[in-house]
N, C-alpha and C positions, 0 to 999 in steps of 0.2 A: 638741469633740464627736467621739466615736469612731464609726466606721462599724460597723454591726451585721453580723454574719456571717449569711448566709442559712442557714436550716435545710433548705431544699429541696435535694435532690440535684441536681447539675448534669445538664442534659439531654445525652444522648450523641447523636452524629451518627447518623442512621438508616443502616442497612446492609441488605444483601440479606436477611439473616435477618428483619429487621423487615417488609420487603415481603412475603417469603414467608409469614410468619405472617398478615399482613393479607389475603392473597388465598387462603389455604388452604381456606377454606370457600365460596369463590365457586362459583356454579353455572356450568355450561358456557357458557351464554349471557352471563353476566357477564364471564367470561374472554375470550370472543370480542369482546365490546364493548370491553374494556380494550385488547386487541390492536388492534382497529380504531382506537381513539383514538390509540394510539401510532403506528400506520401513517400516519394522517392528520396527525400532529403535525409531521413533518419529512421532508424528502427523504432525509437519511441513514438514517432508520428504514425508509423505503420501499426504498431500495437494499439495506439489510441483509436485509430479508425476501425480496426478490426473489433475492438471492444465496443465502441460506440454503436456500430451497426451489427453487432453479434455475428461476425463473419468467421468462417472456419469452424472446425470441429471443437475447438477449445480456446476461446478468447482469453481464458485465464492462464493458459500455459506459459506465455512469456513472463507474466508477472510472478507466477509461482517460481519460475527458474531464477529470477532476480532475487526473490526472497530466500530461496534455498542457498544460492551462492553467497548471499550476504550473512545469513545466520547459521549456515553449516559449511564454513569455508574449508578448503583443502589445507589441513594442518601440515601436511608434508611439504607443501609449497610455501609455507609461512604466510598464507593469506590471513587477513585480519577479519574479525567480525565487524560488520558494517550495519549497525542498527538503523542509521539514518537512510541508507540505501534501501533497506527492506521496507521501512515506513513510506518512503517516497514511491515505491512500486504500488503500494496500496492507495496512496493519495492520487497517483497518476490514473489508476484504474477508476477511482471515484470521480475524477474530473471528466472522464469520458461519459459521464452520466449514465453509468451502468446500473444494473439491477442490484438491489440490496443483498440478494442471496450470493451473488458473485463477490461482493465486498465482504460479506460474512465469511465465505470460503477462504479468501485471502487472509483475513484476520486470524482465523483458526490455524491456517497453514503457518503463519508467522510464529504463533506460539508453539505449535508442534515442532517446527524446525529448530527453534531455539532450545526447547526442552530436550529434544533428541540429541542435539549437539552437546549440551551440558552432560547428559547421561553417558554419551559415547566417549567423550574425551575429558570429562571432568572439568569443563570450562565453566567459569562463572565469576561475576563480580556484581557489586551492588547495582550499578547502572544497567547492566545487562538484564538482571532479573526484574528490576523495576520496570523496564521497557516491556518485558514479556507480561508482567502482571497488569500493566495499564492496557495493553492490547487485549488481554483475556477479558478484562472488565468491560472494555468498549464492545468487544464481540458479544458478550453475554447481554449487554444492554440492547444491542442491535437485534440479537436473536429474539428477545422478548417482545419486540415490536412486530415480528413477523407472524405468519399464520401457524396454526397448531401443527400442521404436517411438517413444516420446516423445523419447528422446535423439536418434534419427535425425531426427525432425521439427524439433528445435531446433538441432541442430549447426550448420547453415548460418547461422542468425541470430547465434549466438555468434561464429562465425568471421567473419561479415560485419562485426560490430562492431569486431573487431580490424583488419580490412583497411580499413574506411572511416575509421578514426580516425588513419590514418598521418600526416595533416597537422596533427593537434592536438598542441600542446606539453604542457608541465607534466609530462612523463613518463607522461601518461595512456595513450597508445597502447602504450607499452612495458609498463605494468602490466597492461593488458588481455591483451596477448600472453603475459606471464608466467603469468597465471592460466589462460588458455585452454590453453597448451601443457603446463602442469603437470597439468591435468585430462585432456588428451588427448595424452599424450607420443608416441604412435606417429604422430601426424599430421605 
């Protein structure tokens, strides 16, 4: 017995265009209701909206907490370092269309948490340090696109990371120094 071929066209995966078409005729109250449902659905949605609209006293706080938990885990509970989770927090904040200074703050926080964890518990491996080095370099590049006052505000933190990591091996300290002094050669 041979299988019959279906005459129905295959269903395509829904896309933003499909959603946009579905909501195009919504009344204002229906759109607000939909956004309310999305807001209530998950903490990441709430964080996104708080960041997008600069709501609350510190829109960065939930993202910083995710980074801290991922890069400075509770070793007594055998929690793992989760670089991807920390990077995703930064990416999620960026997708909210937020200001570059907030993004910079999260990037620096990422490196500070990782370096502190390494110094406090002696943790480290090549991939861990490579991720911290890449984030440090991305943060420096972002910093150099910002105004002079922001550069002045962050300069000491970037330099402090170089100084504080002098006891960390794996070439980590040297790489941070190379990145820093290339960005600020007159220092």
